[in-house]
N, C-alpha and C positions, 0 to 999 in steps of 0.2 A: 405893310408887313405883319405876317402872323407869327406870333413868338413860339407857337407850338410847333411851327416846322424849321425853327433854327436848334441844331444841337447845342446844349447846353453841356459844355466841358466842366467837369466836376473832378478835378485832381483831387488826389489822396496826400493830405497834410498830415505826416507821422507827429508833427510836433503838437496838433490839436486833437490827436486820438489818444485818450487815457490808457489804452493797451495796445501799443505798437507791438507788431510782430517782432519775437525774438528767437533765435534758436533755441535759447535756454527756458522759454515761457511755452506751455502748454494751451494751445486753441481749445477753449470748451464748446464752442460753435460747432454743432454736428455730433458732439458725443451723446450717446444714447444714456438714459437714466440709469442703466447698468454699469455702463464706463464712468460717469459722472460719479456714480456711490461709490466705487472701487477707488476713483482720483482721490475723493475726501477721506475716505477711511486710509489710504496713504500718507495724508495729511495730519492723521489723528484726529479727524473731525467724524460726525455721526454721519450715517449715510443719508438722513433727512434732509441734509444741506444741498444734496443734488435735486431736491423738487425744488426746494426754494430758489436755488440759482435758474434753475430751467425756467420758472416763470418769471423772474427777470429779464431774462435774455429774450424769450420768445414771445411772452405776453405783454411787456412793457416794453420792449427794445431796448433794455438798459445794457451797455457795454461796460460802463465804470464802477467797479466793485464798490466804490465809496457811496455810491447813490441806492447800494442795497441795503436799504434801511434796517431790517430785520437780520442783518449780520452783525454780529460783535466787531468793533473797532480792531481787535487782535486779527479775528479771521479777514478782515478787508485788507488789512495791511499784508497777511501772509498769501492772499491772492492775489494781490497788486504785484508780489513778488516773483510768483512763480507762475501765473497763468495770465491769458489773454481772452478776449473774445472780440474775435477779427473776421469781419468777411471779406468776400473778395474786393478787389479795388475797382471803385466805378470810374471808369474813364470817361464815358460821356452817356448822356441821357437824353431822349427824344420823347417830347409828347404831340400826339396827334390831333388834330382838329375834332376828331370824332373819340376823343377820351382814351384811345391807345396810348400805353406807353411802354418804351423800349429804353432797355438798358444794355450797355456793353461794359463787359466785366473782365478785368485781367487777371489772370490766374497765376499760380505757381508757374514759373518758367518763361512768363511774359506773352503767353498766348491770350486771346480774346474769345470769349464766348458770349453770347446774346440771348437775352429773356425778354419777353413780350407780357404785357398784362392787358387783357380784353374787358371793357365793362359791359355792361347788360345795356341794351338800346337805350334805357332810358336815363343812363347816367347818374342814378341817384346816388347820394353820398354813401347810403349803406345798402344799397344795390350790388346785385351779382357782380364779383370781379375774380376774373378768371385769369390766374397767371400759368403761362406756357414756360416751363423750364427745361433748360439744357442737361445733358448727362454726360456728354464728352465734348472733347475739342475735337471738332470736325465728325466725320462721320466714316464709317468703313464699308456702307452697304452700298453706295452708289447708284441708288434708285435713279434713274434716267431724267425723271422730271422735276428734281428737287437739286436748288443751288448749293445747298449745304453740302450734299454729297460729292459735288465737285471740286469742293476744298480740299478732299482728302482726309485722313484721320491722323490725329497727333497723338491723345492719351484719353485715360477715364478720368472724369473728376472724383474728387474725396466728396464725403460726405458732407464737410464744412462748406466745400465750394459749390454744392448741390443745395442744400438748405440755404446757405447764404443768399441765395438769390431771393428766395421767398423772404427772408428777413428783410432784406434791402426794400422789396417792393412794399412789405408792409410800414418799413420806415418812411416810404415816401408820402405817406398820407398821416404821419404822425411826428413829424418833426418840430412842428408848433405846437403840439398838444402835450399838457401838461401830463407828466408821467402817470399820475393817479388817474388819469381820465383816459388812456390810451385802450384800444382795444385793437385786435386783428382786424382789418380792413378786407383782405384777400379772402374770399369764400370758398372758391375752387381752385384747384391744382391738376393740370394736365402734363404730365412727363411727355412732351411731344416736340420739344425744343431740339437744339443740335444733338445727334448721335441717336443710337439704338440704346434705349434704358436695360433691356435685358441682357446688353453684351458688358454691362457695367453693374452685373446683379448687386452683389452685396453693399455698394456703397447706395444704390438707388433704393433697395428695401430698407436700409437703415434710415434713410433721409425720409422716406415717406411713414416709418414707424414713427419718426418724430414729429412729422405734420398731423399724425392721428392722436396721439399722445395727450391726455388731458392737462398735462404739466407742460406741453411743448405749444402746438398751434393749435390743439384742439379742432381738427377738421372732422366733419363726417366721413366715414368710410365710403359714402356714394359721392362725394365731392374730390377724392383723390382717384385719378384716372392715369392708368399706365397705357400707352400706346407702344404696340410693337408691330415690324414688319412682318415677324413670324418666325421667331427663333423658337422653335417647337419645344424642345426638351426644357427650356427655363420657363415656358408657359405651363408645366406640369408643377415646376418647384414652386413658382409665385401662388399657385392653387394652395399650396401645403403652407407658406411662409407668412401670407399676408392677405387680408381681406381687403381689396380695393376693386374698383370698377375697372374692365377691360377694353380696350379699343384695339383693333386690327386694322393696320394699313393696308387695305386689299388691292384697291386699283384696278384689278382686271379679274374678269370670271373664269378665265381657263389659262391653264397653265403655259400654254405658247407664247400668249402675250403677257403673262405675270413675268415669265423668266426674263423678256426683254424690258419690262417697266421696272421689277422689283427683283434684283438678280438672285437675291437669298432663296427665292423661290426654286432654282436648280438644285439646292441642298435640302430644303423643306417644301416638297409640292402642297399644291391645294389639298389632298386629301387628307394629308398630314396635319396641315394647319387648322383645318374645319375641324377634324377628330378632336385635337388640341382643345380647340376653342369650345366643342360640346362639353370635353371634361371638364373645363373650368366652370361651365354652366351648370352642368348636373351633377357637380361635384356634392360628394354625401354631406358635407359640412353646411348646415342650412343656413349659415350666415350669408354664405356669398350671394353675390348677385345674380339673377335668373335670367341675364341676357347680357351681350356684349354690345358695343356699338363698332359698326362696319364704316371705315371710313374710303371714300372713293374719289379720287380727283378727276374732274371731268376735262379730258384732252380731246380737242376737235378731231373728228375723222380717226380717232385712236381707239377709243373705249367707250364711245358714247352713243351707240347705234340702238335701235331698238332689240335686236338681235342679242347685243351685249347685255341689254336689260332681262331680257328674258333668261339669257344664261346666269345671269346673277340669281333672281329669283329661282332656278333650280338648284344652283350651289347652295343656297342658304335655306332651303325649304324646311330642314330637321334643326335648324339653329336658332334659338329665340335671338332675334337681334334687332336692332334698330339702325338704319344708314343713313349715314352723313355725307351727301354729294358736296364736293369742294370745288368751287370754280378755280380753274388753273391761273396761278399767279406768274405770267411771263417774267424771264430774267434775261439777260443779256446771253446771245448767243444759245437760247433755248430752243430745241428742234420742235416743240410743239406750239399750239394756239389754244385758248381758252374756248371751249364749247360755246355756243350761243345761248342767250337765256331761253330761247324756244327750245334748242334742243334739252338743256338742262331738264326744264319743266316736263318734255315729253318723255324724258326717261324717267324721271320721278313719278309720274303717273303710272307708268307701268307697273313700277315697286307698289305705289300706294294701292291700286287696283289689285295687284295680288297679296294684300292683307300686311304689308311691311308697314312700320312707321318710317317714313322718309322725310328727312329734312333736308334744306338747302343751306348750306353755311353762307351767312352773311360777309363779303371783304371787309375786312377790316385793317385800318393802319397802313392802307398802300402808302399813303404820301411819306412814311419814314422807312420803308421796307420791312414792315413788321408782320406782313402776311403769311399764310403758310405756305412753307418750302422757301422762303426767303432768307432765312436766317443763314447767314454767311461766316459772320466774324473774320477775324485775320488769324488763320492758323499757318503754322509751318508745314507747307505741305510737302512732305518728305517724299511722298509718293509721284511728286509730280502731275497727279491726275488733272487737275484743273488745266494745265498747259497742254498736256496729251488731248484731253477732251477738245479744246478750242481748236487746236489743230486740226482733229478729226471732222469737228464742224465746218471749219473754215475749207477743208479738202472737199468735202461733201458740198458744198454750196458752190465751190469752183467746177466741179464735175457736173453740176446741175446747171450752171450757166454755161459750159460749154455744150451740153447736151439740148439746151433750150436755141443756142446759136446754129447747131448742126442741124434741126428741125426746121428754124425757119429760113435755111437757104435750102432746103430740097423742095 
């Protein structure tokens, strides 16, 4: 039996946590440098304490103020009385045979969200490790091919709940490493987990700022990517507020098909989306990235024909972009199938021959349901979307079966 396929339950033990959550205590996790400086000023301390504590929290993974050795004993005691460093509770975690890791977190209110870490193919200790972070409990957009969207939407995540996912992922590599020898192991972050990041704008931008901050996680701006399904007004805001890489969940080359696959397209159609993407690329700020990544899930017989590829070439001809083709990951009751490898490669060849850089995403973490579009969690589906959708699928299957029977008797 392979241990990596067995869920490892990690119950939260409040008695073992040096800083248990308390209504009277302030959680410092997720606070910006400015917020921390203000917090210390209100304690009668110098603002530079903010950067000291940030380094302890984010670079060394320390939550116990008494282990922060460059703080005075008096300050340690003061912080222990009024503050805490508390990430979301890990309910269980799974490690795949291919090195992929998945965590399920319990957040305030009892809902669950999921986070996935994908290492580079070489799986080296200090190689690339990409963390896919969730920004909401569930998702409101209801893309037809995504299992997360079928669970409905409950609420936005706070900065501490977003950045806490990265904190825990780093800790998973540092638990048995002496504090003085610790270093951040996650090299890349993609805001591609549960939820639409631009619909939880302020907490997401605040969290990404901490990822980039030299006193936080110190990640390169090219190694932090936000993926959006096309919330056009917030794309313009993003270009002004923070410099990170941008990915667009496109999945269709024309409005008629995209209206079906990505319903937000009815509000912000392709013309508006592409214009916003061009604005992001050609922003007058010279720091900004000079291309966007286009994500395109491959659905058999739906969006994977040669004609669809040619439409995609025409759509993106004036937008500097790289295209990432994603083999569909089927889930229960899914109305779609995965395109064949031959079809995916034929589609890719058309794009490459047109001058685009086109890659095919390798499917990872299938054995722990960690692949793209499979993050579900257990949210309170107050919209009854999941049940309604399953009833619709069952009805369609019943009608199709009756039609097949009728045809066979003629």
